[in-house]
VOGU-3710 file (C-alpha; in Angstrom, 3 decimals, decimal comma):
1> xxxxxxxxxx> 0,221/0,078/-0,207  1,182/3,252/-1,317  1,645/6,490/1,030  -1,301/8,714/2,087  -1,126/12,977/2,335  -3,723/13,331/4,837  -6,061/11,161/6,754  -8,800/13,706/5,039  -7,538/12,183/1,403  -5,000/12,544/-1,179
11> xxxxxxxxxx> -2,395/10,747/-1,959  -2,085/6,497/-3,464  -4,082/4,047/-1,400  -5,172/0,467/-2,241  -7,517/-0,629/-0,068  -11,427/-2,358/0,060  -12,789/1,551/0,660  -11,187/2,660/-3,092  -11,654/-0,652/-4,898  -14,954/0,182/-3,818
21> xxxxxxxxxx> -15,383/3,805/-4,517  -13,574/3,525/-7,905  -16,502/1,254/-9,049  -19,334/4,398/-8,324  -19,453/6,237/-11,315  -19,624/2,839/-13,630  -23,996/3,299/-13,631  -22,941/7,114/-15,700  -20,553/5,706/-17,568  -21,136/2,704/-18,914
31> xxxxxxxxxx> -24,334/3,267/-20,496  -23,378/6,288/-22,116  -20,844/4,802/-24,388  -22,696/2,029/-24,639  -25,176/3,852/-25,976  -23,026/5,616/-28,807  -21,783/2,045/-29,379  -24,787/1,086/-31,001  -26,717/3,708/-32,593  -22,810/4,802/-34,659
41> xxxxxxxxxx> -21,661/1,766/-35,631  -18,360/3,119/-37,701  -17,120/3,654/-34,270  -14,884/1,546/-31,849  -16,629/0,917/-28,049  -12,988/-0,505/-27,375  -11,195/2,270/-27,955  -13,446/3,833/-25,884  -12,323/1,924/-22,807  -9,628/2,136/-23,625
51> xxxxxxxxxx> -8,865/5,944/-23,287  -10,759/6,505/-20,865  -9,421/3,696/-18,553  -5,521/5,497/-19,470  -6,559/8,916/-18,640  -8,119/7,124/-15,244  -4,924/5,826/-14,340  -2,734/9,160/-15,242  -4,816/10,760/-13,368  -4,751/9,403/-9,684
61> xxxxxxxxxx> -1,734/10,125/-10,370  -1,371/13,791/-10,800  -4,560/14,156/-8,884  -3,469/11,871/-5,878  -7,498/12,579/-5,366  -10,776/10,670/-7,109  -11,198/12,849/-9,587  -13,421/11,292/-12,700  -12,918/10,697/-15,964  -16,577/10,621/-17,386
71> xxxxxxxxxx> -17,895/10,681/-21,189  -19,246/14,455/-21,808  -22,876/13,968/-21,244  -24,450/16,339/-24,025  -22,045/14,986/-26,637  -23,303/12,169/-25,997  -26,838/12,363/-25,519  -26,518/14,444/-28,920  -24,716/11,784/-30,373  -27,292/9,177/-28,935
81> xxxxxxxxxx> -30,475/10,699/-30,394  -29,813/11,805/-33,562  -26,517/8,986/-34,747  -24,047/11,854/-35,457  -21,019/9,615/-37,747  -17,274/8,588/-35,708  -15,666/12,416/-38,027  -18,104/14,048/-35,882  -17,033/13,351/-32,686  -13,939/13,904/-33,515
91> xxxxxxxxxx> -13,684/16,679/-34,239  -16,033/18,095/-31,270  -13,400/16,305/-28,987  -10,812/18,014/-30,887  -12,481/21,641/-30,503  -13,702/21,458/-27,161  -10,137/19,875/-26,336  -8,363/23,557/-27,884  -10,620/25,865/-25,989  -10,566/23,592/-22,735
101> xxxxxxxxxx> -6,713/23,249/-22,850  -6,332/27,395/-23,707  -8,334/28,217/-20,901  -6,913/26,614/-18,212  -3,839/28,497/-19,522  -4,610/31,809/-19,576  -6,132/31,272/-16,521  -9,689/31,182/-18,340  -11,795/29,115/-15,963  -10,577/31,333/-12,279
111> xxxxxxxxxx> -12,204/34,582/-14,057  -15,232/32,523/-15,301  -15,570/31,011/-11,611  -15,170/34,495/-10,179  -17,924/35,638/-12,655  -20,769/33,018/-12,229  -22,471/32,451/-8,318  -21,605/29,589/-7,084  -25,928/29,375/-6,122  -25,545/29,037/-10,456
121> xxxxxxxxxx> -22,927/25,725/-9,743  -24,675/24,468/-7,207  -28,036/24,719/-8,756  -26,592/22,533/-11,471  -25,581/20,307/-9,601  -29,302/20,416/-8,689  -30,364/19,851/-11,788  -28,099/16,618/-12,748  -28,957/15,060/-9,491  -32,847/15,427/-10,345
131> xxxxxxxxxx> -31,472/14,158/-14,374  -29,517/11,114/-12,989  -32,967/10,688/-11,050  -35,184/10,346/-13,960  -32,569/8,485/-15,458  -32,157/6,108/-12,740  -36,374/5,372/-12,126  -35,734/4,340/-16,699  -33,210/1,949/-15,679  -35,361/0,446/-12,606
141> xxxxxxxxxx> -39,030/0,125/-14,342  -37,593/-2,110/-16,801  -35,864/-4,149/-14,015  -37,610/-3,413/-10,382  -36,534/-7,224/-8,315  -33,034/-6,027/-9,961  -32,751/-3,108/-8,396  -34,749/-3,454/-5,744  -31,724/-6,184/-4,515  -29,857/-3,771/-5,509
151> xxxxxxxxxx> -30,827/-0,666/-3,740  -31,024/-2,863/-0,517  -27,977/-3,853/-0,483  -26,354/-0,321/-0,797  -28,622/0,766/2,357  -27,691/-2,646/4,483  -24,438/-0,873/3,435  -24,677/1,929/4,136  -26,531/1,805/7,556  -23,595/-1,366/8,582
161> xxxxxxxxxx> -20,878/1,139/7,869  -21,888/4,079/9,667  -22,444/1,901/12,313  -19,024/-0,243/12,403  -16,595/-0,730/11,244  -17,253/-2,282/7,570  -16,687/-1,414/4,580  -19,514/-0,149/2,050  -18,531/-1,992/-1,256  -21,566/-2,384/-1,894
171> xxxxxxxxxx> -21,368/-0,887/-5,468  -18,864/-3,118/-5,679  -20,452/-6,484/-5,025  -24,045/-5,322/-7,151  -21,696/-5,002/-9,631  -20,664/-8,062/-10,025  -23,659/-10,079/-8,746  -25,327/-8,245/-12,243  -22,538/-9,677/-13,810  -22,426/-12,829/-12,708
181> xxxxxxxxxx> -26,204/-13,551/-13,571  -25,570/-11,877/-16,400  -23,392/-14,865/-17,658  -25,552/-17,410/-15,550  -28,644/-16,829/-18,032  -27,080/-15,977/-21,033  -23,660/-16,920/-21,561  -19,848/-15,894/-21,160  -18,710/-13,539/-23,773  -17,160/-14,061/-27,145
191> xxxxxxxxxx> -12,919/-13,356/-26,308  -12,038/-10,771/-28,441  -8,969/-8,509/-29,003  -8,985/-5,054/-28,927  -7,799/-3,500/-32,667  -5,275/-1,288/-33,064  -5,770/2,121/-32,281  -5,059/4,521/-35,695  -5,780/7,943/-36,496  -8,920/9,255/-37,518
201> xxxxxxxxxx> -9,169/12,733/-39,867  -12,299/14,679/-39,416  -13,509/16,165/-43,227  -13,729/20,323/-42,630  -17,774/19,304/-42,919  -17,105/17,521/-40,171  -16,257/20,485/-37,332  -18,397/22,744/-38,964  -21,450/20,138/-38,188  -19,294/18,917/-34,625
211> xxxxxxxxxx> -18,773/22,077/-33,243  -23,155/23,239/-33,791  -24,056/19,866/-32,710  -22,480/18,163/-30,265  -19,812/21,309/-28,756  -22,034/24,451/-28,522  -24,145/21,870/-25,431  -21,192/21,021/-24,422  -19,595/23,604/-23,066  -21,876/24,925/-19,978
221> xxxxxxxxxx> -22,262/21,610/-18,871  -18,190/21,411/-18,717  -17,728/25,169/-17,777  -20,559/24,969/-14,632  -20,263/20,890/-13,364  -17,301/18,956/-14,853  -14,287/22,167/-14,266  -16,538/24,804/-11,758  -18,560/22,405/-9,728  -15,625/19,521/-9,601
231> xxxxxxxxxx> -13,894/21,626/-8,005  -16,315/23,349/-6,063  -16,872/19,384/-5,081  -12,936/18,616/-4,181  -12,813/21,214/-1,901  -16,267/20,500/0,445  -14,610/16,616/0,277  -11,284/17,474/0,810  -10,909/21,537/2,454  -7,097/21,721/1,846
241> xxxxxxxxxx> -6,018/19,600/-0,949  -9,344/21,483/-3,222  -8,051/21,159/-7,413  -8,421/24,564/-8,735  -10,437/25,178/-11,574  -8,173/25,838/-14,201  -6,120/22,111/-13,925  -9,225/20,526/-14,187  -9,844/22,373/-17,336  -6,405/21,942/-18,711
251> xxxxxxxxxx> -6,346/17,933/-18,267  -9,933/18,435/-20,062  -8,155/19,876/-22,879  -5,305/18,055/-22,701  -7,264/14,210/-22,651  -9,505/16,016/-25,865  -6,817/16,885/-27,646  -4,793/13,550/-27,011  -7,697/10,949/-27,692  -10,401/11,727/-29,868
261> xxxxxxxxxx> -8,220/11,932/-32,743  -7,012/8,361/-31,906  -10,115/6,733/-31,656  -11,227/8,085/-28,065  -15,027/9,649/-26,427  -14,977/13,384/-25,972  -13,925/13,377/-21,773  -14,201/15,741/-18,702  -14,421/14,915/-14,902  -17,835/15,919/-12,995
271> xxxxxxxxxx> -19,768/17,205/-10,252  -21,643/13,317/-10,031  -18,688/10,946/-11,203  -16,350/12,903/-7,293  -19,871/12,377/-6,101  -20,573/8,471/-6,915  -16,742/7,518/-5,868  -16,497/9,676/-2,735  -20,663/7,719/-1,466  -18,758/4,461/-2,008
281> xxxxxxxxxx> -15,158/5,398/0,333  -12,833/6,429/-2,609  -10,986/8,749/-1,125  -7,374/8,547/-2,824  -5,749/8,324/-6,466  -6,089/5,180/-5,873  -9,372/4,361/-6,431  -8,551/6,412/-10,235  -5,641/3,965/-10,747  -8,049/0,908/-9,684
291> xxxxxxxxxx> -10,354/1,807/-12,284  -8,646/1,988/-14,797  -7,533/-0,978/-14,542  -11,503/-2,853/-14,257  -11,721/-0,639/-17,646  -8,935/-1,576/-19,368  -9,558/-4,826/-18,632  -13,009/-5,049/-20,829  -11,440/-2,746/-22,864  -8,104/-4,899/-24,688
301> xxxxxxxxxx> -10,031/-8,464/-22,843  -13,615/-8,451/-23,782  -15,932/-6,813/-26,629  -16,784/-4,324/-24,323  -20,750/-3,825/-25,570  -21,501/-7,859/-25,360  -20,205/-7,811/-21,587  -22,027/-5,111/-20,863  -25,173/-5,776/-21,911  -24,656/-8,722/-19,280
311> xxxxxxxxxx> -25,306/-6,676/-16,651  -29,268/-5,979/-15,873  -30,714/-1,852/-16,365  -31,800/-2,187/-12,854  -27,812/-2,207/-11,489  -27,531/1,124/-13,067  -30,457/2,205/-11,867  -29,851/1,779/-7,817  -26,562/3,436/-8,587  -27,754/6,312/-9,770
321> xxxxxxxxxx> -30,077/6,622/-6,930  -27,635/7,005/-4,582  -25,624/9,198/-6,567  -27,652/11,332/-7,167  -28,528/11,393/-4,037  -25,112/12,633/-2,919  -24,708/15,380/-5,526  -28,046/16,660/-4,199  -26,762/16,738/-1,087  -24,199/19,390/-1,646
331> xxxxxxxxxx> -26,427/21,432/-4,599  -28,277/22,607/-0,816  -25,100/24,312/0,403  -25,670/27,682/-1,829  -25,958/31,054/-0,899  -30,158/31,888/-3,284  -32,659/28,939/-2,694  -34,308/30,734/-5,954  -31,759/29,908/-8,256  -30,704/26,863/-7,056
341> xxxxxxxxxx> -33,291/25,818/-7,469  -35,243/27,229/-10,774  -31,776/26,019/-12,190  -32,842/22,544/-11,258  -36,249/22,551/-12,293  -35,688/24,532/-15,820  -33,206/21,745/-16,487  -35,036/18,358/-16,495  -37,866/20,019/-18,058  -35,748/22,371/-21,321
351> xxxxxxxxxx> -32,538/21,168/-20,091  -29,100/22,895/-18,916  -27,672/25,228/-21,189  -31,366/26,968/-20,946  -31,437/26,865/-17,100  -27,947/28,021/-16,861  -28,525/30,889/-18,762  -31,636/31,942/-17,129  -30,189/31,354/-13,630  -27,271/33,910/-14,355
361> xxxxxxxxxx> -29,847/36,130/-15,142  -31,300/35,635/-11,969  -29,144/35,693/-10,082  -27,075/38,674/-10,996  -30,400/40,477/-11,014  -30,902/39,610/-7,320  -27,318/40,965/-6,780  -28,498/44,480/-8,658  -31,407/44,562/-6,397  -29,721/43,962/-3,345
371> xxxxxxx> -27,073/45,972/-3,828  -29,933/48,822/-4,673  -31,637/48,821/-1,376  -28,032/48,503/0,168  -26,773/51,767/-1,126  -27,483/55,186/0,059  -30,940/56,985/-1,088
//
């Protein structure tokens, strides 16, 4: 076991708790990548998982905290809904890579962070919690029995870990049970080696379509959730080891510029993923390293679509419920419940981009009103 840099988190540790936390965000990662692979036949999902695994391991050593790596949700959602091609996906990754690397290098995220009220960021967290709950219910209703069993296991371990020294390994346990059940009913998936990644060069039209269809919806989510909300949550969970937003922006830029031209899916960090990993026991970069190893096994040794479809949807639904609760809990630490609540509801109803814009307008209107009241007549 490697050293730890502090009792509140940080360093590199490989313990049962870190292993449990390592899989805490799998319920949000796998469905997005699998969905993209199903609707977009010209991508190789093994390459998605290869680069995801590599960056999990790299960030584990770099940050020495459980900083998650996730597929970009807005890009994934649009690709799944519209069945876009690999060229547009790669182009969008290159564009967001350049954008966030430059912003991180010039201090742009700190500048934006100083101008985006905390109540707006908390609203994004709350909105994502509601979206996760909505998604979880979609999984649960298709597999109620497995979901109920998984939720019961998670609750039992949560109570036991609060009252005893038993580590909370519920996320790992329910995934193993789900995979075992899938193998028992469907058999072992075929063994396949992953093809070597090759360079993908998008056409000019791909950059135009990728920027308009994928990058623009993704930018507010990346700024608010993947960078600012994640940074804020690191200070909530690890007060002495929090990560500043420009640093997160630089790693997002670097991993997309390196990975997407070789077939990786656009990636970012995420407050929801951090909440999930922390909720299930992750406190150090060791959880990232373990997560990367697990994902690498899928990427290299198996055909991920067949392996992942073995896991019942009820398992993912159960995990998402508790991820949403953890994320929603932190969103309550807001300076304006009105702004946070409005963003949360609008995110669920009309989407994050419009909710973010309306929330910003409302937050600044509140500030101007308070300044007007405070100024002498």
